[in-house]
Each structure stands twice: as C-alpha cells, then as structure tokens.
C-alpha positions, 0 to 999 in steps of 0.5 A, spaced: 544 215 280 548 218 275 547 211 271 540 212 273 539 219 270 543 217 263 538 211 262 533 216 262 536 221 258 537 216 252 531 213 254 527 220 252 532 220 246 530 213 243 522 216 244 523 222 241 519 221 234 525 224 230 530 220 233 528 214 229 528 217 223 535 221 224 538 214 225 535 211 220 538 217 215 544 216 219 546 209 218 544 210 211 548 216 209 554 213 213 554 206 210 554 210 203 560 215 204 563 208 207 563 205 201 565 211 197 571 211 201 572 203 201 572 203 193 576 210 192 571 213 188 568 219 192 564 220 186 559 214 188 557 218 193 553 224 191 548 219 186 548 214 193 546 221 197 541 223 193 538 216 192 537 216 199 535 223 200 529 222 195 527 214 198 526 217 205 522 223 202 518 218 199 517 214 206 510 214 209 508 210 215 505 203 214 506 196 216 513 193 214 509 189 209 506 195 207 512 198 207 516 193 203 510 194 197 511 201 198 518 200 197 517 196 190 513 201 187 518 207 189 523 203 186 520 201 179 518 209 179 525 211 180 528 207 175 522 209 170 523 216 171 531 216 172 531 212 165 527 217 161 532 222 163 538 218 161 534 217 154 531 223 153 536 228 155 540 229 149 533 231 145 531 238 148 524 238 145 521 231 147 525 232 154 521 238 156 514 236 153 515 228 157 518 232 164 511 237 163 507 231 162 510 227 167 510 232 173 503 233 171 501 226 172 506 225 179 502 231 181 495 228 180 497 222 183 496 225 189 488 224 189 489 217 191 492 220 198 499 221 202 502 215 201 501 216 193 503 223 193 509 222 197 512 217 192 510 221 186 513 227 189 520 224 191 519 220 183 519 228 180 525 229 185 529 224 183 528 226 176 531 232 177 537 229 181 538 224 175 538 231 170 543 234 175 547 228 174 547 227 167 549 235 166 555 233 171 557 229 165 555 235 160 550 231 157 555 225 155 551 218 155 558 214 156 555 209 160 547 210 161 546 204 167 551 208 173 547 214 174 540 210 175 543 204 178 547 209 183 540 212 184 535 207 185 541 203 189 541 209 194 534 209 194 533 202 196 538 202 201 535 206 205 528 202 203 531 196 206 532 199 213 526 202 213 522 195 212 527 193 217 526 198 222 518 198 221 518 190 222 523 191 228 519 197 232 512 196 229 509 200 234 513 205 235 510 210 230 503 209 234 506 211 240 509 217 237 502 219 234 499 218 240 503 223 245 502 227 240 495 227 240 494 227 248 500 233 248 495 236 243 489 236 248 493 237 254 494 244 250 487 244 248 484 243 255 489 249 257 486 254 253 479 252 254 481 253 262 482 260 260 476 261 258 473 260 265 477 265 267 472 269 271 474 277 269 470 282 267 471 285 260 475 279 259 476 278 251 473 272 250 472 273 242 480 273 242 481 267 246 476 263 242 480 265 236 486 261 239 482 256 242 480 254 235 486 255 232 489 250 237 483 245 235 485 245 228 492 243 231 489 237 235 484 235 230 490 235 224 494 230 230 488 226 231 487 224 224 494 223 223 494 218 229 487 215 225 491 213 220 497 210 222 492 206 227 489 204 220 495 201 217 497 197 223 489 194 223 488 193 216 481 188 215 484 184 221 482 183 227 487 188 232 492 184 236 492 186 244 497 192 243 494 195 238 487 194 241 490 198 247 492 204 242 485 204 239 481 205 246 487 210 248 485 213 240 478 212 242 478 216 249 482 222 246 476 223 242 471 222 247 476 227 251 476 231 246 468 232 244 467 233 252 473 238 252 470 243 246 463 242 249 460 249 252 454 248 257 453 256 257 455 263 255 461 264 259 460 271 260 454 270 263 457 265 268 463 270 269 458 276 271 453 272 276 458 268 279 464 274 279 465 273 288 464 266 288 469 261 287 466 256 283 469 259 276 476 258 279 474 251 282 472 250 275 478 252 272 483 249 277 480 242 275 481 243 268 488 245 268 490 239 272 486 235 267 490 239 261 497 237 265 494 230 266 494 229 258 501 232 258 503 226 262 499 221 259 502 223 252 508 222 255 508 216 259 505 213 251 511 216 248 516 213 254 512 206 255 512 208 262 505 207 267 501 214 267 500 216 274 494 220 274 496 223 282 490 225 287 491 232 286 484 232 280 481 228 286 482 234 291 480 239 286 473 235 284 471 235 290 472 242 292 468 244 285 463 240 288 463 243 295 463 249 292 456 248 287 453 245 294 455 252 297 451 256 291 446 251 291 444 252 298 444 259 298 437 258 294 437 265 289 431 264 284 436 268 279 441 263 279 437 257 278 438 256 270 446 258 271 446 253 276 443 248 272 448 249 267 454 249 272 451 242 274 452 240 267 460 242 266 462 240 273 458 233 271 462 234 264 468 235 268 467 229 272 466 224 267 473 227 264 475 225 271 473 218 271 476 217 263 483 220 266 484 215 272 482 209 268 487 211 263 493 208 266 490 201 264 487 202 257 486 195 257 480 196 263 477 201 258 470 199 255 471 197 248 467 200 243 461 198 240 464 200 233 472 200 232 472 200 225 476 206 221 474 209 215 479 207 210 479 212 204 485 208 200 482 207 193 479 200 193 481 198 186 485 200 180 478 202 177 476 206 184 483 209 183 482 211 176 476 214 178 479 218 183 484 221 178 478 223 173 474 227 178 480 231 179 482 233 172 477 239 172 479 247 173 475 247 179 480 242 182 485 245 186 489 238 186 489 239 177 491 247 178 497 244 182 499 240 177 498 244 172 502 250 175 507 245 176 508 242 169 508 250 166 513 252 171 518 246 170 517 247 163 519 255 163 525 253 168 528 249 162 527 254 158 530 259 162 537 255 164 538 254 156 537 261 155 542 263 160 546 257 159 546 257 167 551 254 170 549 248 175 542 250 171 538 244 174 538 247 180 533 251 178 528 246 177 530 242 184 527 250 187 521 251 183 520 243 186 520 245 193 518 251 193 512 251 188 506 249 193 498 249 192 497 256 194 500 263 194 501 263 202 504 257 202 509 258 197 511 265 200 513 262 206 516 256 204 520 261 198 522 266 203 525 259 208 528 257 202 532 263 199 534 264 207 536 257 208 540 257 202 544 264 203 546 260 211 548 254 208 552 257 203 555 262 208 557 256 213 560 251 207 564 257 205 567 258 212 567 250 213 571 249 207 577 253 209 577 251 217 576 244 215 579 242 209 581 235 210 576 231 206 574 225 211 572 230 216 568 234 211 565 227 209 562 227 216 560 234 215 556 231 209 553 226 213 551 230 219 548 236 215 543 230 211 541 228 218 540 235 220 535 236 214 531 230 215 530 232 222 528 239 222 525 239 214 518 239 217 518 244 222 524 249 221 525 249 213 530 254 213 535 250 218 533 244 214 535 248 207 541 250 210 543 243 211 541 240 205 546 246 202 551 244 206 551 237 204 551 238 197 556 242 197 561 238 201 559 232 197 561 235 191 567 238 194 570 231 194 570 231 187 571 237 185 571 245 187 565 246 191 568 254 191 565 254 184 558 252 186 556 258 191 555 263 187 550 258 181 547 255 187 544 262 190 542 264 183 539 258 181 535 258 188 533 265 186 531 264 179 527 258 181 524 261 187 522 267 182 519 261 177 516 258 183 512 265 185 510 267 178 507 260 177 502 261 183 501 268 182 498 267 174 497 260 173 490 259 175 491 262 183 488 259 188 486 265 192 484 263 198 479 269 199 475 267 193 473 260 195 472 262 203 464 262 201 466 255 199 469 253 206 465 257 210 459 253 206 462 246 208 463 248 216 455 249 216 454 243 212 459 239 216 455 242 223 448 240 220 450 233 219 454 232 226 447 235 229 443 230 225 447 225 228 447 227 235 439 227 235 439 221 232 442 218 238 438 221 243 432 216 241 436 210 240 442 211 245 449 213 246 453 209 241 460 211 238 458 207 231 462 209 225 458 214 222 456 218 228 465 219 229 465 220 221 460 226 223 464 229 229 470 228 226 468 232 219 465 238 223 472 238 227 475 237 220 471 243 217 473 248 222 480 245 222 480 247 215 477 254 216 482 256 220 488 254 216 484 258 210 484 264 214 491 263 216 493 262 209 489 269 207 493 273 211 499 272 207 495 274 200 495 280 197 491 286 200 485 285 195 484 278 196 484 278 204 479 283 204 474 278 208 480 275 212 476 280 219 469 277 217 472 270 216 475 270 223 469 273 226 465 266 222 471 262 225 469 265 232 462 263 231 462 257 228 467 254 233 462 257 239 457 253 235 461 246 235 462 247 242 454 246 243 454 241 238 459 237 243 455 239 249 450 235 246 454 229 244 457 229 250 451 228 254 447 224 249 443 217 252 436 215 251 432 219 254 425 217 257 419 220 253 417 227 254 411 232 252 418 237 250 421 231 245 416 233 239 418 241 241 426 239 241 425 234 235 422 239 231 426 245 233 433 240 231 430 238 224 429 246 224 436 248 226 439 242 221 435 244 215 437 253 216 445 250 217 444 247 210 440 253 207 445 257 209 450 252 207 447 253 200 446 260 199 454 261 200 455 256 194 449 259 190 450 266 192 442 266 193 441 272 198 440 271 205 435 274 210 438 278 215 433 276 221 428 270 221 422 272 225 420 264 225 428 263 229 426 268 234 421 265 236 424 259 236 429 261 240 424 264 245 420 257 245 426 253 247 428 258 252 422 256 256 423 251 260 418 248 265 420 247 272 418 239 272 422 238 266 428 233 267 436 234 267 436 230 260 431 234 256 433 240 259 440 240 257 437 238 250 433 244 250 438 249 253 443 247 247 438 247 241 437 254 244 444 257 245 444 254 238 439 258 235 441 264 238 447 263 233 444 263 227 442 271 227 450 272 227 451 267 222 446 270 218 449 276 218 456 274 216 454 270 210 450 276 207 457 280 209 461 275 205 456 274 199 455 283 198 463 283 198 463 278 192 
C-alpha cells in the first residue's frame, strides 16, 4: 500500500507542468556548478548560470526540431549581443546609442509572435548580463572571448537539454495545456451553475461579472493549447496521438460554447419556478459536469483513464422528471419559459453525452475541418511587413519599444552620473519592471522591490548560518530552480530567489556582503526609471483606449452572429471560419476584462470610466451568451414562414452592432433609443404556436439579443460623453 501511494505521488509530481521545467533547470545549473568546482574555478559559475537563465527565458513550446531551430537563432542573437557589448563598452557614446537602438529593435520583434518576443527579450537580458561581467573586470578587455563564450556556452547547455527533453517527451506540453483547459472549463461551469440558483434578490450582475473574468482565463488557456497543438501538427497530417489531443481540444471548444449559452434571463426563470426544484436540478447537473471537467483534466495530466461515473446520469434523469412534472401541470403562463427550460435541458443533455464519451477520444466524431490558424510569419517579407505596420506612435508595441530604449539610455546615464557600484543592475531592473502598460508596470514594480528586499534579508541571514562554500553552491542551484518554478505565478518569491542565486554565485568569488546595499539601491533606481518611463513617454492609459476595446468587442460579436446564421442555412459545420469568429468574440470579451483590470491600477482620472466598462462587460458577456446559445443549437432548419423575419432581423442586429462599434471608434454621436429596434424586438417576441422548436429557439435568442441593444446604446453614449 505504501509503495502504491509513493508511486502515485511520484506520478503526480511528474505530471506537474512546472516539474519538467524545474528539473531541466536543476540539471543545467547543477552541471554548471559541478564544472566550476571540478575545474577549481568558481568564477566560471557566474557567466554559465547567467547564460542558462537567459536561455531558459528564451524557451517557448515547440517540437524538438522547432526548438532546435529556435535554439540556433537564440545562440546567434546571444553571441552578437555579448560580443557587441564587449567591443563597444569602452566607448560610452557609441555604447549607449547601440544599446538604445538594439533595445528598440528587439522589442519590435515582438510583432512576429510570442516565440520571437521571448528570444528578443532574453537577448536584451543577456546583453545586460554581459555588461555586468565587463563591469566586474572594471571594463578591462584583457580576454575578449572568455565572457561571451561562457555566457553562450551556458545558454547552449540548457538549450541542448531542452531539445533533448522535447524529443523524449514531445506530448507532455500538450497534456499540460489540455489539462489546464479542462480545469478552467470546470471552474467556468461551476460559476455558471451559480447563476441558476433560484433565489430572489440574487445579485446576478456580480455573478455574471465573475463569470466574465473566468471566461478570460478559459479563453487564454484555449489559445495556449491551440498554439501548442499547432506546433505539433504544422503542415503535416497529425499522428494518432496528436489527433486524439486535437479531438479533446475541439471537444473543449464545443463544451465552452454550450456552457456559455443562455436561453432565457435567469431572473425570470428563478421568479417563475421559485417553488419548483427544476432549477436546483439544473444547477446540480451543471455542478457535476464541472467536476467531471476537472476530473478529465486530471486524467489527461496523469495519463490515466477518465471515469465519468453515474451521478450525472442520475441527475439528468431527475432533471427530466422534474421538467415533465411542470409540463404536466399545463399552466399557460409557463409556456414560453418551459420552452426555454427544455432548450436548457437539451443543452445539458448534449454536454452529458459529450463528457460521457470523453473517456475514449478516438471515438469522438472527426472535425469536418480540423485546421488551425497559424499566425506565424510566412516569409521574410511577411515578417518585415508586420514590423513595418507597427512603426507608428499609435502602436502599443512601438510605444513600449521607444519607452524601453529611452529608459535604458536614462539608466545608463544615471549609473555613470552616480558612479553607482554594480550599477548595471539598474538596467536589469528596468528591463524586468518596464511593462507595456502602467497597471502591469505598477504591479511588477511592487513585486520586484518586495522580492529583492526579501532576497537580500534571506541572503544576509544564510551567509552567516551557512558559510560553507559547497553548501552555498547548493543554495544557488535551488534558488535558481525556485525562480523558474515561480516566475509566472508568484513573481515576488521568484525575485527573492533570483536575488539569492546571484548573491550566492558572487559569494563564490568574493564577498557578497558588499553587494547587499548596492543591489537594493539599484533595484529602487531601476524601478523608478521604469515607472517614470511608463508614466511620461507615450503612456498607454487603458482608460483612453477603452472605446477601441469596446468597439472591437461589438464588431467581433457581429461577425460571430453572421457566421452562426450562415450555418443555420447550410447546416452545422465547425470549419475554420466559424471557429475563428467564435474565438475572436471570446478573445475580445477576455481582452475587455483584462483592460478593465489594468484600468483599476491607473491613477484616478484615467479610471473614471471603469464602472461603465464593467457594466459594459456584463452586457457584452450576456450578449455573447445569447450568441453562444444560437451557436450551440445551430442546424439546417426546414423552410418556414418565419425565415424571412429571422434572416432580416439577424442582419439588422449585426449591422447595429457594427454601427455602435463605428460610433465608438469615430466619436460620432449615437441615438439613445431606436423605435425600429423596439418594434423589431416586439415582433420577434411574437411566437406563433405552430412554430417548430428550432425556429422558435432562433427567434427567441434573436429577441434577447435585440433587447440588449438599448442598454448598449446607453453605455456607448455614456462613454462618448466622458471622452
């Protein structure tokens, strides 16, 4: 029993997404430390460690061959950067000009995608590591090749470990990403279930806001999984294992669309069926499906069979019995809402079937179109054109690049003006703290200063408690591993860890006590420079661009509606155009949530529209839920007299959403109300008794969407008035 428990614990540890990353870093750092001790040259450790850190920061997911190509490009960039520092260091004028231009160019490479952005950022960081190394030698260029070779050698050592790991465990990142998708999907379903609680006076708006925020996390997880799968598929036909993961990914997309659906205002259902248990039955079933998504994610991560269990099937049966009991009462006042409940129950039944079949992904239906959109540049000309399009002050990337270049030049001037000891740490802090917007920079600044202070205090204590150099070497390796294990989730702890690692490394060749105060001062100066740069140099106040974010949300919803209605004519087909429109609508919703979160960190004047923005987010997510309901039930419907009304109404609704988006972009005034839309809503709400369920659902959802237009107009007018 104890042996079985140990194996299960080790399996869980192996399945953790951070474990493999941490293990690679541990092997790389331990190998570099062992080399330094074996050669009897502790000074080797510092540049090797810094090269390993830079290489790990440049790492992005890819196939082993893609990772090898990326590694070669990374090493070339690192070599050019570090030799440029060595050659230009004695010439301050040329050096600062070259550094500023290089910083601007490297940040602009982010226009080509995440992979290039990571390599560019790591190259900038490695160049500052090189400056620190030259500064340690007091600028003496007695051995031009030694420091660059050690830095690049450390980077190559970690890179080779990464390539080897990717070759041996090619599907591990896919498992981790899909597990995260289903965990976030489980949380989304749990929050969705909370909306169905039949309580009077329930704050539906607050729960919808929480649901919208979780939707942003789920969309981010789906996007990350898509990129990882794309790296495995490429232009080739996917193998059996990748095809299995593709099916699980598309299943998650479909569950997301169904889970985000709304078939009727929940307060109306709660009020009408307050004395019935039907909504509790819906809530229980959805909660069980949320737990099933979480369990499916764990099964994918642990590579174990998924057992759906029998509880959900019983809950489904109980829900159908409860709904049948209500229908048997034949209350005319309930007719329309009972139809909405039937649609909701049908949606939950489909979710039930999908999750019940998730234990055998190979048996899931193949996608008619399983292609994924690759946003990578297709050629050198395409890459140049993408960068050229960003060379404008209106581009957020251009502003960040300009800000970074000026901030580094200012930091270089400050360190020479103050003759700061270990002054190049100022530049390193500036690079890490300076983020594309004020809110993110403010958050990073606080975490960086707190983490540095914590790391310095810990180092001061550990130097006295553990003076043995070998033990301090072990601490340096462990601290490096902790940095990479926590840098994405707990940046304060990560900063403390990297501070410890650096101080323990320098203590191998000197006295790090003298670095404690300079490191703190340099951190404060670098953070101040970064904050001033973000505040003064073409600042990207989220409040000022709120209208553009809102406009994008409305435009994406309009395109999603058009794609849905097109499929009601041709029949359900999850082709690339439809999935792209759906993903863009959810991405826009998530972007609005992120923008509003950043707005709350900005100075008071710039967040004056935050309350309006959050009200808009609730309305936008509600609108998206009605669109998702249309998308979840899409099918080719038989000809009916209502087709003309529904076709013209959907076209009118999409056009109105585009008009509101255009008004936000151009600043043109918008009418607070529209008699035409009011008449259209009333017309859509007139549902003939002979109308079949398919057409009835479409017309009901279109009416619900139409009713969202009036409050959207009001909020658009409010945003325009405050400009």
